N, C-alpha and C positions, 0 to 999 in steps of 0.2 A: 445619475440615478443610482448607480452602485454605491457611491459614497453615502447617498441619502439612506439607502437600505441598511448599510453598516451602522450609520449614526442612529437610525431609528431603533436598532437593536442594542444600543448602548455601547457600540464599539466605534472608535475613531479609526480612520484609515491610516495605516503606517506608510511611510515613504518606501520607495523601492530599495533603499540602502539600509533599511532597518533590519535588525536581527529578529528572527521569529522564534517563538517558543515551540516546543514539540507539539503541543496541542494545536497551535495555529497551522503548522506545516501538515499535520495529520488531517486537519479539516480541509485544508486547501487541496491536498492530494487524494482525499477520500480513502485513506488507509488508516488502520488502527495504529496507535502510538507504538505498540510492541513491534509492528512491522518495521517502523523506522529504526528502532533500536536494533532489530535483527539485521537490517541492511547495513548498519554501522559496522557490524562484525564481518560482513561479507565484502564490503567495499571500503577499504581503509582510507580512501580519499575523503570520505564523509567524516568530518571531525568537528562536531559542534562544540562550542565553548561550554564548559560545565562550570556552573557557579555553585554557590552555597546550597547544600541539600541535594546536590547532583542534578540541579535543573539544567536542561539543555537549551542552548540558544544557537540557532542555525544562521549562518551567514547567508547573504543573498546568493553567493555562488553555490553553497550547499543546497539551497532550495532548487536552483536551476538544475543541478546534477540529479537531485532526487526526483524532480519532475521528469527528467529525461530517462532515468532508470525505470520509473513507473511506466512510462510510455513503452519502453522496450520490453518490459516484462508482461504488462497487461494488454497492450494493444498490438505490438509487433510480434509477440509470441516467443520471445527469447527466454532461455533458462537463466538462472543466476550465474552459472558457469559461463554461459554464452555472453552475458553482459560483462563479466569479469575479463573474458578473452578480448572483447571489443575495447575495454578500457586499457588493457595491456598493449594491444596493437596500436591504439591511439595515443600512447604515451601518457596515459592518465586522463585523457579527455575523450568525450564521446562526440564524434563528428556528426554533422547534420545529414550526411549522405550515406547513412547506414542502410543497407538493403533489408527488406523484410526477412524474417526468419524462414529458413527452409522448412519443409514439411517434417523432417526428422526432428528439427529443433522445436517446432510447435508441439509435436507429439511428446517429446521429452518434457517440455514446459507444462503441458497438461498433466502429465504424470507427477511432476514435481509439485504442482499446486494441489492435486488430489492427495498426495502423501502428506503435504504440509497441513491440509485441513483435517485429515484424520489424526495426525499427531497433535494438533492444537486441541482437538476435541478430547484427547486422552490425557492432556497435561493436568497434573494435580493443581488444585486451587492454591493461590498464594496465601501465605500465612497472615499477611496484613489485610486481607480482604475477608470479611465475615462470610461464612458459607450459609446460604439459605437452606432451611430444612426442605428435604425432598420427601414427599409422601408417595410411597409405592407399595404394591403388594409384594410380600416376601415370595421368593421363588417357589417355595413349597405350595403356596396357595395361588399361584399364577393361573389365570383362567384362559389366557390367550396363548396359542402356540408360538414358539420362537420363529422369527422370520428366517427363511433360508439365507445362507451366506451370499448367494448370488444377488438376491433382492436387496440386501443391505448394501452391497457394493454398488449396485445400480443406483440406489437412492443417494448414496454418498457422492457418486459421480455426477448425478443430476444437480445436486446441491452445489457442488464445486463449480460446475459449468454455469449455473445460474448466478452464483456470486461473481464468477469471472466476467460474465457478460455485463453485470451491473457495474463492476469496477471499470471495465473498458469504457462503458458509456459515460460514467462520471469523470474519468480521467480525460476522455476526449472532449467533453464539454468544458472541463476546467482548463485544459490546454487552449482550446479555442477562445475561451473567455480571456485568458491571460494574453493571448496574441492580440485580441481585439483591444484590450486595455492598453497594451503597448503601442499599437497603431494610433489609438486615440490620443495618447500622450504625445506622440511624435507630431501629430497633426495640430494639436493645440499648443504645443510647446514651441 
């Protein structure tokens, strides 16, 4: 049924050994492409092939590692530094028997995600992407009072948590689906 859904959307199913584009991996892991590029800077073991025009092609092993990193960051509650430490301790590999993150690690990860979402919101637009016009009332004519800093921080925190929960759910479902597909392949193969 999954293959039928892919084919009905105009995509054919790739073999498990096929290389994946950054958009395919981003879709599979439910993370934006810029997150994958960022992870490449933080986890040197992720080295996609780069072809003409800078196009990235991820090896199957890269995808497995990225899926594991996403799980540790978004589900288990590790920080990027925590995952880097686990990779170092594992000799460049992430073992299957990694314990859940401690409460301190989870708190640090939540702060890391909140800081990242605030930084992403303040990042200037890229030069190659046209900026849409934004219509707003100039500050001198503003009719609504500015929100207190605490309220703004609370809203940002709630949005970060909401995004985090959605990412956890998507990653969990994707991991479960991948495991079920793997089991189905073993049973029918």
